[in-house]
C-alpha positions as CSV (number, residue, x, y, z in Angstrom):
1,M,9.8,63.9,21.5
2,T,13.2,64.5,19.8
3,A,14.2,62.1,16.9
4,T,16.8,59.6,17.3
5,A,19.8,59.3,15.1
6,L,21.3,56.2,16.3
7,I,20.6,53.7,19.1
8,A,24.2,52.7,20.7
9,I,24.6,49.1,22.4
10,D,27.4,48.7,24.6
11,W,26.7,44.3,24.1
12,G,29.2,42.6,27.1
13,T,29.2,39.3,28.8
14,T,26.5,39.7,31.0
15,S,24.5,42.5,30.1
16,V,23.4,45.1,27.5
17,R,23.2,48.3,27.6
18,A,21.5,50.7,25.0
19,Y,21.1,54.2,24.1
20,R,18.8,56.3,22.5
21,V,21.4,59.4,20.3
22,D,20.7,62.4,19.0
23,A,22.0,64.0,15.5
24,T,24.1,65.7,18.1
25,G,25.6,63.2,19.9
26,A,23.6,63.9,23.2
27,V,22.5,60.4,25.0
28,L,18.2,60.9,25.1
29,D,17.3,57.5,27.3
30,S,19.0,54.8,28.1
31,R,18.1,51.2,29.2
32,S,19.5,48.0,30.2
33,A,18.8,44.3,30.5
34,P,20.5,40.8,31.7
35,L,20.6,40.0,28.5
36,G,25.0,39.3,27.8
37,V,25.8,37.5,25.6
38,Q,26.1,34.1,28.2
39,N,22.6,34.4,28.9
40,V,21.5,34.4,25.6
41,Q,20.2,30.8,24.6
42,D,20.5,29.2,21.6
43,G,21.6,32.2,19.5
44,R,18.7,34.1,20.1
45,F,20.7,37.5,19.9
46,R,17.7,38.9,17.4
47,D,15.3,38.1,20.1
48,A,17.1,39.5,22.5
49,L,17.6,42.6,20.9
50,S,14.2,43.0,20.6
51,T,13.8,42.5,24.3
52,L,16.1,45.1,25.0
53,L,14.8,47.4,22.5
54,A,11.2,46.9,23.5
55,D,9.2,50.0,22.0
56,W,12.3,51.4,20.6
57,R,12.7,48.6,18.2
58,N,10.4,50.2,15.3
59,D,12.6,53.2,15.4
60,P,14.0,53.5,11.9
61,A,17.3,55.2,13.7
62,P,20.6,53.0,12.5
63,R,22.1,50.6,15.3
64,I,25.5,49.9,16.2
65,A,27.3,48.1,19.1
66,C,30.4,46.8,20.7
67,G,31.8,44.3,23.1
68,M,31.0,40.4,23.4
69,I,28.7,40.6,20.8
70,G,31.3,40.9,18.3
71,S,33.0,37.5,20.0
72,R,33.2,34.1,18.6
73,Q,30.6,33.4,21.3
74,G,28.5,36.5,19.9
75,W,26.0,37.3,17.3
76,I,28.7,37.6,14.7
77,E,32.5,37.5,14.9
78,A,34.0,41.0,14.0
79,P,37.9,41.6,13.9
80,Y,40.5,42.3,16.4
81,V,42.4,45.3,15.3
82,A,46.1,45.4,15.7
83,C,48.0,48.2,18.1
84,P,48.6,50.5,17.4
85,A,44.7,50.8,16.2
86,T,43.4,54.4,15.1
87,L,39.6,55.4,14.9
88,P,39.9,54.5,10.8
89,D,41.0,51.0,11.6
90,L,38.3,50.7,13.8
91,I,35.6,51.7,11.0
92,A,37.6,49.6,8.7
93,G,36.7,46.7,10.8
94,L,33.4,47.2,11.2
95,V,30.8,44.0,10.2
96,A,27.3,43.8,9.8
97,A,24.9,41.1,12.0
98,P,22.8,39.3,10.3
99,D,19.9,40.8,8.3
100,G,21.8,43.9,8.9
101,A,20.2,44.1,12.5
102,L,23.0,46.4,13.5
103,T,26.5,47.3,12.8
104,V,29.4,45.6,15.4
105,V,32.5,46.9,16.0
106,P,35.5,45.3,15.9
107,G,37.7,44.1,19.2
108,V,41.6,45.3,19.4
109,R,44.5,43.0,20.1
110,T,48.4,43.6,21.7
111,R,51.1,41.1,22.6
112,D,53.5,42.0,25.6
113,T,56.7,42.2,25.5
114,S,56.9,38.2,25.9
115,G,54.8,37.6,22.7
116,V,51.6,36.8,24.4
117,P,48.4,38.2,23.1
118,D,46.0,40.3,25.1
119,V,42.6,41.7,23.3
120,M,39.9,43.7,24.6
121,R,36.1,44.0,23.3
122,G,34.0,47.3,24.2
123,E,36.7,49.1,26.1
124,E,38.1,50.1,22.8
125,T,34.9,52.2,21.7
126,Q,34.6,53.8,25.5
127,I,38.2,54.7,24.9
128,V,37.2,56.5,21.7
129,G,34.8,58.2,23.4
130,A,36.8,59.3,26.2
131,A,40.0,60.2,24.7
132,D,40.1,62.9,22.1
133,E,42.8,62.7,18.9
134,R,44.1,66.6,19.9
135,E,45.5,64.9,23.4
136,E,48.9,63.9,22.9
137,R,49.3,61.2,25.1
138,V,46.6,59.4,27.5
139,L,47.0,56.7,30.3
140,A,43.7,55.5,30.8
141,A,42.6,52.8,33.1
142,L,39.2,51.2,32.6
143,P,37.7,48.8,36.1
144,G,35.8,45.8,35.2
145,T,36.2,42.3,36.1
146,H,39.1,42.3,33.3
147,S,40.7,45.8,34.1
148,K,41.9,47.5,31.3
149,W,45.2,50.1,31.3
150,A,45.1,51.9,27.4
151,F,47.9,54.2,26.5
152,V,46.5,56.6,23.8
153,A,48.3,59.0,21.8
154,S,46.7,61.4,19.5
155,G,43.7,59.6,19.5
156,R,45.7,55.9,18.9
157,I,45.2,52.9,20.8
158,V,49.1,52.5,21.2
159,D,49.2,49.3,23.8
160,F,47.2,48.2,26.7
161,M,47.5,45.5,29.0
162,T,44.7,43.5,31.1
163,F,44.1,42.4,34.4
164,M,42.2,40.0,35.7
165,T,42.1,41.5,39.3
166,G,38.2,41.6,39.4
167,E,37.3,37.9,38.5
168,L,40.5,37.0,40.4
169,W,39.0,38.5,43.7
170,S,35.9,36.9,43.2
171,V,37.4,33.4,42.4
172,L,39.4,33.8,45.7
173,L,36.6,34.5,47.5
174,K,34.3,32.0,46.4
175,H,36.8,29.0,45.9
176,S,39.5,29.2,48.4
177,I,40.7,28.9,51.6
178,L,41.0,33.1,51.9
179,G,36.6,32.8,51.5
180,R,36.2,30.8,54.5
181,L,37.0,33.5,57.0
182,A,35.2,36.2,54.5
183,T,32.0,36.9,56.2
184,N,31.0,39.5,53.7
185,A,31.6,37.9,50.8
186,A,30.4,41.2,48.3
187,Q,32.5,44.6,48.1
188,T,31.0,47.0,50.5
189,Q,29.3,50.4,49.5
190,G,31.5,52.5,51.4
191,I,35.5,52.2,51.4
192,G,36.5,52.0,54.9
193,P,40.0,51.7,56.5
194,A,40.4,47.7,55.5
195,Y,40.3,48.4,51.6
196,A,42.7,51.1,52.4
197,R,45.1,49.4,54.2
198,G,45.0,46.6,51.6
199,V,45.5,49.4,49.1
200,A,49.0,50.6,51.2
201,H,50.0,47.0,51.0
202,G,49.5,46.2,47.3
203,L,51.1,49.4,46.5
204,G,54.5,48.3,48.1
205,P,57.1,45.6,47.4
206,G,56.0,42.0,47.7
207,S,54.9,38.9,45.7
208,L,50.8,38.5,45.1
209,A,51.0,34.9,45.5
210,H,52.8,35.4,49.1
211,D,50.5,38.3,50.2
212,L,47.2,37.3,49.2
213,F,47.7,34.9,52.2
214,G,47.6,37.8,54.3
215,A,43.8,38.0,53.7
216,R,43.5,34.9,56.1
217,T,46.5,35.4,58.4
218,L,45.5,38.8,59.4
219,A,41.6,37.8,60.1
220,L,43.0,34.5,62.4
221,T,45.5,36.6,64.5
222,G,42.8,38.9,64.9
223,E,44.1,42.0,63.4
224,L,41.2,42.1,60.5
225,A,37.7,41.6,61.3
226,N,36.1,38.6,59.1
227,D,33.5,41.2,58.0
228,D,36.4,43.2,56.4
229,V,38.5,40.4,54.5
230,A,36.7,41.0,51.5
231,D,37.7,44.8,51.6
232,W,41.1,44.3,52.6
233,L,41.7,41.8,49.5
234,S,40.2,43.8,47.2
235,G,42.4,46.7,48.4
236,L,45.3,44.9,48.1
237,M,44.8,43.3,44.6
238,I,43.8,46.9,43.1
239,G,46.9,48.4,44.7
240,R,49.2,45.9,43.2
241,E,47.7,46.2,39.7
242,V,48.1,50.1,40.1
243,R,51.6,49.5,41.0
244,N,52.3,46.9,38.0
245,A,50.4,49.3,35.7
246,R,52.4,52.4,36.6
247,T,55.5,50.0,36.0
248,W,53.9,49.0,32.9
249,A,53.2,52.6,31.8
250,H,57.0,53.6,32.4
251,R,57.9,51.7,29.7
252,H,56.0,53.2,27.6
253,G,58.0,56.6,28.6
254,Y,54.7,58.2,30.7
255,D,55.7,59.0,33.9
256,G,51.8,57.8,35.1
257,A,51.4,60.9,37.4
258,R,48.1,61.3,35.9
259,V,45.3,58.8,34.6
260,R,41.8,58.8,33.2
261,L,39.0,56.7,35.0
262,I,36.7,55.3,32.4
263,G,33.4,53.8,33.9
264,D,30.5,55.2,36.0
265,D,30.0,52.6,38.8
266,A,31.3,51.9,42.4
267,L,34.6,50.1,41.2
268,V,35.7,53.3,39.9
269,A,35.5,54.9,42.9
270,R,37.8,52.1,44.7
271,Y,40.5,52.7,42.2
272,E,40.1,56.3,42.4
273,V,41.2,55.8,46.1
274,A,43.8,53.4,44.9
275,L,45.2,55.7,42.4
276,S,45.1,58.8,45.1
277,E,47.3,56.9,47.9
278,A,49.3,56.1,45.0
279,G,49.9,59.9,44.5
280,I,48.7,60.0,41.3
281,A,46.1,62.4,39.8
282,V,42.7,61.6,38.5
283,E,40.7,62.7,35.8
284,R,37.2,61.1,35.4
285,A,36.1,60.4,31.8
286,H,32.7,60.8,30.8
287,P,30.2,58.2,32.6
288,Q,28.7,57.4,29.1
289,A,32.0,57.1,27.2
290,A,30.8,54.0,25.5
291,A,27.6,55.4,23.9
292,Q,30.1,58.7,22.6
293,G,32.3,56.4,21.2
294,L,29.3,54.3,19.4
295,W,28.6,57.9,18.1
296,R,32.1,58.9,17.0
297,I,32.4,56.0,15.0
298,A,29.2,55.7,13.5
299,V,29.8,59.7,12.3
300,H,33.1,59.1,10.9
301,A,31.8,56.0,9.1
302,G,29.4,57.8,7.7
303,I,26.4,55.7,9.1
304,V,24.8,59.1,10.6
305,G,25.4,62.7,10.2
306,D,26.8,65.1,13.2
307,A,24.0,68.2,12.9
308,R,26.9,70.0,14.6
309,L,28.9,70.0,11.5
310,N,26.3,69.4,9.1
311,P,23.0,71.4,10.0
312,T,21.1,69.5,7.2
313,G,21.2,66.6,8.9
314,S,22.0,64.4,5.7
315,H,25.2,61.6,6.0
316,R,28.4,62.7,5.1
Protein backbone atom coordinates (compact mmCIF):
# COMPACT_ATOMS: atom_id res chain seq x y z
CA MET A 1 0.00 0.00 0.00
CA THR A 2 1.27 3.49 -0.87
CA ALA A 3 2.30 5.39 2.25
CA THR A 4 0.04 8.14 3.53
CA ALA A 5 1.74 11.53 3.75
CA LEU A 6 -1.28 13.52 4.95
CA ILE A 7 -4.83 12.98 6.13
CA ALA A 8 -6.87 15.92 4.84
CA ILE A 9 -10.32 16.56 6.32
CA ASP A 10 -13.12 18.78 5.04
CA TRP A 11 -15.34 19.06 8.14
CA GLY A 12 -18.61 20.85 7.52
CA THR A 13 -21.87 21.53 9.32
CA THR A 14 -23.70 18.29 8.51
CA SER A 15 -21.04 15.96 7.13
CA VAL A 16 -17.29 15.37 7.06
CA ARG A 17 -15.03 13.89 4.39
CA ALA A 18 -11.48 12.64 4.92
CA TYR A 19 -8.83 12.04 2.25
CA ARG A 20 -5.69 9.93 2.45
CA VAL A 21 -3.03 11.76 0.40
CA ASP A 22 0.37 10.49 -0.71
CA ALA A 23 3.71 12.32 -0.87
CA THR A 24 2.95 13.77 -4.32
CA GLY A 25 -0.43 15.20 -3.33
CA ALA A 26 -2.47 12.47 -5.02
CA VAL A 27 -5.61 11.29 -3.25
CA LEU A 28 -5.30 7.60 -2.46
CA ASP A 29 -8.66 7.09 -0.79
CA SER A 30 -11.53 9.00 0.79
CA ARG A 31 -14.40 8.39 3.14
CA SER A 32 -17.28 10.42 4.56
CA ALA A 33 -19.72 10.32 7.46
CA PRO A 34 -22.73 12.34 8.67
CA LEU A 35 -20.62 13.68 11.54
CA GLY A 36 -20.72 17.38 10.77
CA VAL A 37 -20.30 19.88 13.58
CA GLN A 38 -24.03 20.11 14.30
CA ASN A 39 -24.26 16.31 14.63
CA VAL A 40 -21.47 15.95 17.19
CA GLN A 41 -22.94 15.92 20.69
CA ASP A 42 -21.35 17.44 23.79
CA GLY A 43 -18.15 18.44 22.00
CA ARG A 44 -17.10 14.83 21.41
CA PHE A 45 -15.04 15.69 18.35
CA ARG A 46 -12.22 13.31 19.17
CA ASP A 47 -14.71 10.42 19.19
CA ALA A 48 -16.20 11.64 15.91
CA LEU A 49 -12.74 11.81 14.36
CA SER A 50 -11.96 8.29 15.52
CA THR A 51 -15.21 7.02 14.02
CA LEU A 52 -14.51 8.77 10.73
CA LEU A 53 -10.94 7.55 10.40
CA ALA A 54 -11.71 3.98 11.54
CA ASP A 55 -8.74 1.86 10.38
CA TRP A 56 -6.83 5.05 9.50
CA ARG A 57 -6.80 6.22 13.12
CA ASN A 58 -3.39 4.71 13.84
CA ASP A 59 -1.78 6.12 10.71
CA PRO A 60 1.07 8.40 11.87
CA ALA A 61 0.54 10.87 9.01
CA PRO A 62 -0.21 14.46 10.09
CA ARG A 63 -3.83 15.62 9.89
CA ILE A 64 -5.18 18.95 8.69
CA ALA A 65 -8.80 20.10 8.51
CA CYS A 66 -10.84 22.97 7.15
CA GLY A 67 -14.45 24.06 7.49
CA MET A 68 -16.85 24.45 10.40
CA ILE A 69 -14.62 22.37 12.65
CA GLY A 70 -12.77 25.67 13.16
CA SER A 71 -15.92 27.65 13.99
CA ARG A 72 -17.15 28.75 17.39
CA GLN A 73 -19.35 25.64 17.42
CA GLY A 74 -16.48 23.41 16.34
CA TRP A 75 -13.55 21.72 18.06
CA ILE A 76 -11.45 24.87 18.33
CA GLU A 77 -12.17 28.34 17.00
CA ALA A 78 -9.73 29.40 14.28
CA PRO A 79 -9.43 33.09 13.39
CA TYR A 80 -10.82 34.75 10.30
CA VAL A 81 -8.18 36.11 7.91
CA ALA A 82 -9.12 39.45 6.34
CA CYS A 83 -9.33 39.90 2.59
CA PRO A 84 -7.24 40.10 0.55
CA ALA A 85 -6.20 36.73 1.96
CA THR A 86 -3.03 35.03 0.73
CA LEU A 87 -1.73 31.52 1.25
CA PRO A 88 0.85 32.81 3.79
CA ASP A 89 -2.01 34.58 5.63
CA LEU A 90 -3.91 31.30 5.92
CA ILE A 91 -0.80 29.52 7.14
CA ALA A 92 -0.22 32.21 9.77
CA GLY A 93 -3.75 31.59 11.06
CA LEU A 94 -3.42 27.82 11.49
CA VAL A 95 -4.36 26.54 14.94
CA ALA A 96 -3.97 23.15 16.61
CA ALA A 97 -6.91 21.21 17.99
CA PRO A 98 -6.63 19.96 21.60
CA ASP A 99 -3.78 17.49 22.12
CA GLY A 100 -2.57 18.23 18.60
CA ALA A 101 -5.12 15.84 17.09
CA LEU A 102 -5.13 17.90 13.90
CA THR A 103 -4.29 21.33 12.48
CA VAL A 104 -7.21 23.60 11.58
CA VAL A 105 -7.26 26.12 8.71
CA PRO A 106 -8.69 29.59 9.46
CA GLY A 107 -11.67 31.10 7.68
CA VAL A 108 -11.73 34.31 5.66
CA ARG A 109 -13.73 37.49 6.21
CA THR A 110 -14.59 40.58 4.20
CA ARG A 111 -17.07 43.48 4.25
CA ASP A 112 -19.42 44.60 1.52
CA THR A 113 -19.73 48.15 0.25
CA SER A 114 -22.14 48.95 3.10
CA GLY A 115 -19.71 47.67 5.71
CA VAL A 116 -21.66 44.47 6.48
CA PRO A 117 -19.30 41.56 7.24
CA ASP A 118 -19.23 38.31 5.27
CA VAL A 119 -17.37 35.11 6.17
CA MET A 120 -16.40 31.72 4.79
CA ARG A 121 -15.03 28.54 6.31
CA GLY A 122 -13.87 25.69 4.11
CA GLU A 123 -14.41 27.47 0.80
CA GLU A 124 -11.08 29.30 1.18
CA THR A 125 -9.33 25.91 1.13
CA GLN A 126 -11.26 24.80 -1.96
CA ILE A 127 -10.18 28.03 -3.65
CA VAL A 128 -6.54 27.37 -2.74
CA GLY A 129 -6.90 23.98 -4.41
CA ALA A 130 -8.71 25.31 -7.48
CA ALA A 131 -6.94 28.58 -8.33
CA ASP A 132 -3.21 28.77 -8.99
CA GLU A 133 -1.16 31.81 -7.97
CA ARG A 134 0.08 32.00 -11.57
CA GLU A 135 -3.44 32.89 -12.71
CA GLU A 136 -3.88 36.65 -12.84
CA ARG A 137 -7.60 36.61 -12.10
CA VAL A 138 -10.29 34.02 -11.48
CA LEU A 139 -13.98 34.46 -10.76
CA ALA A 140 -15.00 31.39 -8.76
CA ALA A 141 -18.43 30.13 -7.77
CA LEU A 142 -18.90 27.55 -5.02
CA PRO A 143 -22.52 26.33 -5.01
CA GLY A 144 -23.94 25.14 -1.73
CA THR A 145 -26.47 25.84 0.97
CA HIS A 146 -24.71 29.18 1.29
CA SER A 147 -23.16 29.74 -2.14
CA LYS A 148 -19.96 31.75 -2.34
CA TRP A 149 -18.65 33.82 -5.23
CA ALA A 150 -15.01 34.84 -4.94
CA PHE A 151 -12.68 37.08 -6.89
CA VAL A 152 -9.16 35.60 -6.85
CA ALA A 153 -6.08 37.41 -8.19
CA SER A 154 -2.70 35.66 -8.34
CA GLY A 155 -3.76 33.28 -5.60
CA ARG A 156 -5.14 35.99 -3.29
CA ILE A 157 -8.80 35.89 -2.26
CA VAL A 158 -9.48 39.56 -2.97
CA ASP A 159 -13.16 39.58 -2.07
CA PHE A 160 -16.19 37.30 -1.93
CA MET A 161 -19.95 37.36 -1.54
CA THR A 162 -22.37 34.87 0.02
CA PHE A 163 -25.83 33.98 -1.32
CA MET A 164 -28.19 31.97 0.92
CA THR A 165 -29.90 30.55 -2.16
CA GLY A 166 -29.90 26.89 -1.15
CA GLU A 167 -31.11 27.43 2.39
CA LEU A 168 -33.74 29.97 1.34
CA TRP A 169 -35.06 27.53 -1.30
CA SER A 170 -35.44 24.85 1.35
CA VAL A 171 -37.07 27.17 3.88
CA LEU A 172 -39.58 28.48 1.34
CA LEU A 173 -40.66 24.99 0.31
CA LYS A 174 -40.92 23.68 3.87
CA HIS A 175 -42.30 26.69 5.72
CA SER A 176 -44.07 29.01 3.28
CA ILE A 177 -47.18 28.98 1.15
CA LEU A 178 -45.04 28.18 -1.89
CA GLY A 179 -44.51 24.65 -0.70
CA ARG A 180 -48.21 23.81 -0.48
CA LEU A 181 -48.49 23.28 -4.22
CA ALA A 182 -45.09 21.66 -4.66
CA THR A 183 -45.69 17.91 -4.77
CA ASN A 184 -41.99 17.26 -5.43
CA ALA A 185 -40.26 18.93 -2.50
CA ALA A 186 -36.75 17.81 -3.47
CA GLN A 187 -34.72 18.89 -6.48
CA THR A 188 -34.96 16.22 -9.16
CA GLN A 189 -31.98 14.35 -10.54
CA GLY A 190 -32.55 15.77 -13.99
CA ILE A 191 -32.58 19.39 -15.09
CA GLY A 192 -35.76 19.84 -17.07
CA PRO A 193 -37.73 22.60 -18.81
CA ALA A 194 -39.23 23.94 -15.55
CA TYR A 195 -35.78 24.61 -14.14
CA ALA A 196 -34.62 26.28 -17.36
CA ARG A 197 -37.77 28.39 -17.41
CA GLY A 198 -37.11 29.52 -13.85
CA VAL A 199 -33.49 30.36 -14.69
CA ALA A 200 -34.56 32.53 -17.63
CA HIS A 201 -36.94 34.44 -15.37
CA GLY A 202 -34.30 34.83 -12.70
CA LEU A 203 -31.75 36.21 -15.15
CA GLY A 204 -34.18 38.90 -16.22
CA PRO A 205 -35.21 42.12 -14.47
CA GLY A 206 -37.44 42.05 -11.45
CA SER A 207 -37.64 41.93 -7.68
CA LEU A 208 -37.01 38.58 -6.03
CA ALA A 209 -39.57 39.17 -3.27
CA HIS A 210 -42.22 39.61 -5.98
CA ASP A 211 -40.97 36.99 -8.41
CA LEU A 212 -40.97 34.24 -5.77
CA PHE A 213 -44.76 34.40 -5.62
CA GLY A 214 -44.80 33.28 -9.26
CA ALA A 215 -44.04 29.74 -8.05
CA ARG A 216 -47.55 29.76 -6.56
CA THR A 217 -49.50 31.72 -9.16
CA LEU A 218 -48.10 29.78 -12.13
CA ALA A 219 -49.26 26.56 -10.44
CA LEU A 220 -52.65 28.03 -9.50
CA THR A 221 -53.32 29.04 -13.10
CA GLY A 222 -52.23 25.68 -14.46
CA GLU A 223 -49.19 27.13 -16.25
CA LEU A 224 -46.80 25.10 -14.10
CA ALA A 225 -47.32 21.52 -12.95
CA ASN A 226 -47.21 20.97 -9.21
CA ASP A 227 -44.34 18.52 -9.70
CA ASP A 228 -42.34 21.33 -11.33
CA VAL A 229 -42.81 24.02 -8.68
CA ALA A 230 -39.63 23.14 -6.77
CA ASP A 231 -37.51 23.06 -9.93
CA TRP A 232 -38.93 26.35 -11.25
CA LEU A 233 -38.25 28.01 -7.91
CA SER A 234 -34.71 26.60 -7.87
CA GLY A 235 -34.10 27.97 -11.37
CA LEU A 236 -35.50 31.38 -10.46
CA MET A 237 -33.30 31.73 -7.40
CA ILE A 238 -30.10 30.43 -8.99
CA GLY A 239 -30.71 32.62 -12.03
CA ARG A 240 -31.14 35.68 -9.83
CA GLU A 241 -27.99 34.75 -7.91
CA VAL A 242 -26.01 34.53 -11.16
CA ARG A 243 -27.35 37.91 -12.30
CA ASN A 244 -26.48 39.61 -9.01
CA ALA A 245 -23.06 37.94 -8.80
CA ARG A 246 -22.18 39.16 -12.30
CA THR A 247 -23.10 42.72 -11.26
CA TRP A 248 -20.88 42.30 -8.19
CA ALA A 249 -18.01 41.06 -10.37
CA HIS A 250 -18.36 44.09 -12.63
CA ARG A 251 -17.65 46.31 -9.63
CA HIS A 252 -14.29 44.56 -9.37
CA GLY A 253 -13.56 45.38 -13.00
CA TYR A 254 -14.14 41.79 -14.12
CA ASP A 255 -16.47 41.22 -17.05
CA GLY A 256 -17.78 37.96 -15.58
CA ALA A 257 -17.51 36.22 -18.93
CA ARG A 258 -15.94 33.12 -17.40
CA VAL A 259 -16.58 31.41 -14.07
CA ARG A 260 -14.75 28.54 -12.39
CA LEU A 261 -17.24 26.22 -10.71
CA ILE A 262 -15.91 24.49 -7.62
CA GLY A 263 -17.80 21.44 -6.40
CA ASP A 264 -18.70 17.92 -7.42
CA ASP A 265 -22.41 17.34 -6.92
CA ALA A 266 -25.69 17.74 -8.79
CA LEU A 267 -26.05 21.31 -7.58
CA VAL A 268 -22.94 22.28 -9.55
CA ALA A 269 -24.59 20.93 -12.70
CA ARG A 270 -27.56 23.21 -12.06
CA TYR A 271 -25.27 26.22 -11.83
CA GLU A 272 -23.54 25.14 -15.02
CA VAL A 273 -26.89 25.26 -16.84
CA ALA A 274 -27.73 28.67 -15.38
CA LEU A 275 -24.34 30.12 -16.28
CA SER A 276 -24.61 28.79 -19.82
CA GLU A 277 -28.08 30.36 -20.14
CA ALA A 278 -26.51 33.66 -19.04
CA GLY A 279 -23.85 33.37 -21.76
CA ILE A 280 -21.06 32.78 -19.23
CA ALA A 281 -18.32 30.28 -20.04
CA VAL A 282 -17.78 27.62 -17.37
CA GLU A 283 -14.60 25.95 -16.15
CA ARG A 284 -14.92 22.97 -13.83
CA ALA A 285 -12.41 22.89 -10.99
CA HIS A 286 -10.82 19.68 -9.75
CA PRO A 287 -13.60 17.71 -7.99
CA GLN A 288 -11.34 17.22 -4.97
CA ALA A 289 -10.41 20.88 -4.62
CA ALA A 290 -10.65 20.75 -0.81
CA ALA A 291 -8.12 17.92 -0.62
CA GLN A 292 -5.84 19.70 -3.07
CA GLY A 293 -6.10 22.92 -1.07
CA LEU A 294 -5.36 21.20 2.23
CA TRP A 295 -2.33 19.54 0.63
CA ARG A 296 -0.99 22.88 -0.65
CA ILE A 297 -1.48 24.54 2.73
CA ALA A 298 0.22 21.63 4.52
CA VAL A 299 3.21 21.70 2.15
CA HIS A 300 3.72 25.46 2.39
CA ALA A 301 3.30 25.33 6.18
CA GLY A 302 6.02 22.68 6.44
CA ILE A 303 3.61 20.13 7.87
CA VAL A 304 4.45 17.72 5.07
CA GLY A 305 7.02 17.59 2.27
CA ASP A 306 6.19 17.44 -1.43
CA ALA A 307 8.06 14.53 -3.00
CA ARG A 308 7.80 16.19 -6.41
CA LEU A 309 9.97 19.05 -5.17
CA ASN A 310 11.98 17.18 -2.56
CA PRO A 311 12.69 13.60 -3.70
CA THR A 312 14.05 12.63 -0.27
CA GLY A 313 10.56 13.07 1.16
CA SER A 314 11.83 15.06 4.15
CA HIS A 315 10.01 18.15 5.36
CA ARG A 316 11.20 21.47 4.09
